[in-house]
C-alpha positions as CSV (number, residue, x, y, z in Angstrom):
1,M,81.1,-89.1,-121.9
2,S,82.2,-88.4,-125.8
3,L,85.1,-86.1,-126.2
4,A,84.8,-85.6,-129.7
5,I,84.3,-82.1,-131.1
6,S,80.9,-81.3,-132.6
7,D,79.8,-78.4,-134.8
8,N,77.6,-76.8,-131.9
9,S,79.0,-74.1,-129.9
10,D,77.9,-73.4,-126.3
11,S,76.7,-70.1,-125.1
12,H,79.9,-69.6,-122.9
13,D,82.3,-70.2,-125.8
14,S,82.3,-66.3,-126.6
15,E,83.4,-65.5,-123.2
16,G,85.8,-66.3,-120.5
17,L,89.2,-68.0,-120.6
18,A,90.6,-69.0,-124.1
19,E,91.9,-72.6,-124.5
20,D,95.5,-71.6,-124.0
21,A,94.8,-70.1,-120.7
22,I,92.6,-73.2,-119.6
23,V,95.6,-75.4,-120.7
24,E,98.2,-73.3,-118.8
25,H,96.2,-73.4,-115.7
26,I,95.6,-77.1,-115.7
27,L,99.1,-77.4,-116.4
28,T,100.2,-75.3,-113.6
29,A,97.9,-77.6,-111.2
30,V,99.6,-80.6,-112.4
31,M,103.1,-79.0,-111.8
32,E,102.2,-77.9,-108.4
33,Q,100.9,-81.6,-107.8
34,R,97.5,-80.3,-107.0
35,L,96.1,-82.5,-109.8
36,P,97.8,-86.0,-109.1
37,P,97.8,-88.8,-111.7
38,G,94.6,-90.4,-112.3
39,T,92.3,-87.5,-111.5
40,K,89.1,-87.4,-113.5
41,L,88.5,-84.2,-115.5
42,S,84.8,-83.9,-116.2
43,E,83.6,-81.7,-118.7
44,S,81.2,-80.3,-116.6
45,A,83.5,-79.7,-113.7
46,L,85.8,-78.0,-115.9
47,C,82.9,-75.8,-117.3
48,E,82.2,-74.8,-113.9
49,A,85.8,-74.1,-112.8
50,F,86.5,-72.1,-115.4
51,G,82.9,-70.5,-116.6
52,V,83.2,-71.7,-120.2
53,G,81.2,-74.0,-122.4
54,R,82.0,-77.7,-123.3
55,M,83.3,-76.9,-126.8
56,R,86.1,-74.9,-125.2
57,I,86.9,-77.4,-122.6
58,R,86.8,-80.3,-125.3
59,R,89.5,-78.2,-127.3
60,S,91.5,-77.6,-124.2
61,L,91.7,-81.3,-123.1
62,L,92.7,-82.3,-126.7
63,L,95.6,-79.9,-126.5
64,L,96.8,-81.3,-123.2
65,A,96.2,-84.9,-124.6
66,S,98.7,-84.0,-127.3
67,Q,101.1,-83.1,-124.8
68,E,100.5,-86.4,-122.9
69,V,99.3,-84.7,-119.6
70,V,95.9,-85.8,-120.2
71,I,94.6,-89.0,-121.3
72,L,91.4,-89.4,-123.2
73,Q,89.5,-92.7,-122.9
74,A,86.4,-93.4,-125.0
75,N,83.2,-93.5,-123.3
76,R,85.1,-92.6,-119.9
77,G,86.2,-89.3,-120.2
78,A,89.6,-87.2,-119.5
79,F,91.9,-88.2,-116.8
80,I,95.4,-86.6,-115.7
81,A,97.9,-89.4,-117.1
82,S,99.5,-91.8,-114.9
83,P,102.9,-92.5,-116.1
84,T,104.6,-96.1,-115.8
85,A,108.0,-96.7,-114.7
86,E,109.1,-97.3,-118.1
87,Q,107.6,-93.8,-119.2
88,A,109.4,-92.2,-116.1
89,H,112.7,-93.5,-117.3
90,E,112.2,-92.2,-120.8
91,V,111.3,-88.8,-119.5
92,F,114.4,-88.4,-117.5
93,E,116.6,-90.0,-120.2
94,A,115.1,-87.1,-122.5
95,R,116.0,-84.4,-119.7
96,R,119.5,-85.9,-119.2
97,M,120.2,-85.4,-123.0
98,I,118.6,-81.9,-123.4
99,E,119.3,-80.1,-120.1
100,P,123.0,-80.3,-119.7
101,G,123.3,-78.8,-123.3
102,M,120.7,-76.2,-122.4
103,A,122.7,-75.3,-119.1
104,R,125.8,-74.7,-121.3
105,L,123.9,-72.7,-123.7
106,A,122.6,-70.7,-120.8
107,V,125.9,-69.9,-119.7
108,E,126.8,-68.5,-123.2
109,Q,123.9,-66.5,-123.6
110,A,122.9,-65.1,-119.9
111,G,123.2,-61.5,-119.4
112,P,123.6,-59.6,-116.1
113,D,119.6,-59.2,-115.9
114,Q,118.9,-62.8,-116.5
115,I,121.4,-63.9,-113.7
116,A,119.9,-61.3,-111.4
117,L,116.5,-62.7,-112.3
118,M,117.6,-66.2,-111.4
119,T,119.2,-65.0,-108.2
120,R,115.8,-63.5,-107.2
121,H,114.2,-66.7,-108.2
122,L,116.5,-68.9,-106.0
123,E,116.1,-66.6,-103.0
124,Q,112.3,-67.3,-103.2
125,E,113.0,-71.2,-103.4
126,H,115.0,-70.8,-100.2
127,A,112.3,-69.0,-98.6
128,A,109.6,-71.7,-99.6
129,H,111.8,-74.4,-98.3
130,R,112.5,-72.8,-95.1
131,R,108.9,-72.1,-94.3
132,Q,108.0,-75.8,-95.8
133,D,105.8,-74.8,-98.4
134,R,106.0,-77.8,-100.4
135,R,103.4,-76.5,-103.1
136,E,105.4,-73.3,-103.7
137,A,108.8,-75.1,-103.7
138,I,107.5,-77.5,-106.4
139,R,106.2,-74.7,-108.5
140,L,109.4,-72.8,-108.1
141,S,111.6,-75.5,-108.8
142,G,109.9,-76.3,-112.1
143,Q,110.2,-72.6,-112.9
144,F,113.9,-72.6,-112.5
145,H,114.4,-75.0,-115.4
146,S,111.9,-73.1,-117.3
147,H,113.8,-69.9,-116.7
148,L,117.0,-71.5,-117.5
149,A,115.5,-72.8,-121.1
150,A,114.4,-69.3,-121.6
151,M,117.8,-68.1,-120.8
152,A,119.2,-70.4,-123.4
153,G,117.3,-68.3,-126.1
154,N,116.0,-71.6,-127.7
155,A,112.3,-71.4,-128.5
156,V,112.1,-75.0,-129.2
157,M,114.0,-76.3,-126.3
158,Q,111.8,-74.0,-124.2
159,R,108.5,-75.7,-125.4
160,M,109.9,-79.2,-125.1
161,M,111.0,-78.3,-121.4
162,K,107.6,-77.0,-120.5
163,E,106.2,-80.7,-121.5
164,L,109.0,-82.3,-119.7
165,I,108.7,-80.4,-116.4
166,S,104.7,-81.2,-116.4
167,R,105.3,-84.9,-117.1
168,T,108.2,-84.9,-114.3
169,S,105.7,-83.5,-111.8
170,L,103.4,-86.3,-112.7
171,I,106.1,-88.9,-112.2
172,I,107.1,-87.5,-108.9
173,S,103.6,-87.7,-107.9
174,V,103.2,-91.4,-108.7
175,F,106.7,-92.5,-107.9
176,G,108.0,-89.8,-105.5
177,S,108.8,-90.5,-101.7
178,P,106.5,-88.7,-99.4
179,G,107.4,-85.0,-99.1
180,M,109.6,-85.2,-102.1
181,S,109.5,-82.0,-104.3
182,D,110.9,-81.6,-107.8
183,C,114.3,-80.5,-107.0
184,R,116.8,-79.6,-104.2
185,D,117.3,-75.6,-104.1
186,D,121.3,-76.2,-103.0
187,E,121.6,-77.8,-106.7
188,H,119.9,-75.0,-108.1
189,G,122.4,-72.7,-106.4
190,A,125.5,-74.8,-107.5
191,I,124.0,-74.2,-111.2
192,L,123.4,-70.6,-110.7
193,E,127.2,-70.2,-109.2
194,A,128.5,-71.9,-112.5
195,L,126.3,-69.6,-114.5
196,R,127.9,-66.5,-112.6
197,N,131.3,-67.9,-113.3
198,R,130.6,-68.4,-116.8
199,D,131.5,-72.2,-116.6
200,G,129.5,-73.9,-119.2
201,D,131.0,-77.3,-118.5
202,L,130.2,-77.3,-114.8
203,A,127.0,-75.9,-115.4
204,A,126.4,-79.0,-117.6
205,D,128.0,-81.5,-115.3
206,I,125.8,-80.3,-112.2
207,M,122.6,-80.4,-114.2
208,L,123.3,-84.1,-115.2
209,R,124.0,-84.9,-111.6
210,H,121.0,-83.1,-110.5
211,L,118.6,-85.2,-112.6
212,Q,120.4,-88.3,-111.8
213,H,119.6,-87.2,-108.1
214,I,116.1,-86.6,-108.8
215,E,115.4,-90.0,-110.4
216,A,117.6,-91.9,-107.9
217,H,114.9,-90.7,-105.3
218,L,111.9,-92.3,-107.3
219,H,110.1,-95.5,-106.0
220,L,108.4,-97.7,-108.5
221,T,105.1,-97.9,-106.3
222,R,101.8,-96.2,-106.8
223,P,100.0,-94.5,-103.9
224,K,96.4,-94.5,-103.6
225,Q,94.7,-91.1,-104.2
226,A,91.6,-90.0,-102.4
227,P,88.9,-88.5,-104.5
228,L,89.5,-84.8,-105.2
229,D,87.5,-81.6,-105.8
230,V,88.4,-80.9,-109.2
231,V,86.3,-77.4,-109.1
232,A,87.9,-76.3,-106.0
233,I,91.2,-77.3,-106.9
234,L,91.0,-75.2,-110.3
235,K,89.2,-72.1,-108.8
236,Q,92.2,-71.9,-106.5
237,K,94.4,-69.5,-109.0
238,Q,92.4,-68.5,-112.0
239,L,94.7,-66.7,-114.7
């Protein structure tokens, strides 16, 4: 299957979801670990899932490939990226360099409404853990870091975090212990408490230890994945 974009348009391309919505939907499925590394994303399955033509799917896959969430292989198609151990170390190295400073900046920028939003978010995280809803806990844990990036008020940093969070979810899918989610909500609670107390240095220090804790629980082994029904997965939560 060739993923090159041709000049021919499909009848569906004037309807249905736009590329950015398709990309966001697939990213969400990756972050929630519903689409694990190595999953094949056939054009026909994606067309069926989103109700659009091949041109729109190909453009969406190119956008995902530019974020290193999808790998495009000549004559084979598109696959959810399967990170190596070296790539895992690089992602966490990048997060350790970015997020402590981001947390410090969030302390400086956060207003009462933003802290209230984070408080409600953390309550949702606690509730997901109590009812052992791993998928929701994973989604919310990634959102905590996204909200913190938004709170810092730096659009470039926010875009970088979106990519890093997606890639971290892939890494945990490959190297995480059974039942491991992205984050521990008690550590998020400690970060939130530092925000409330306007202690930027403490927020940065907790964030650094938080990231070190996640990386320390990774194992460099690859679990085997059973074949997945990509259409059913992507139809679960249409945007």
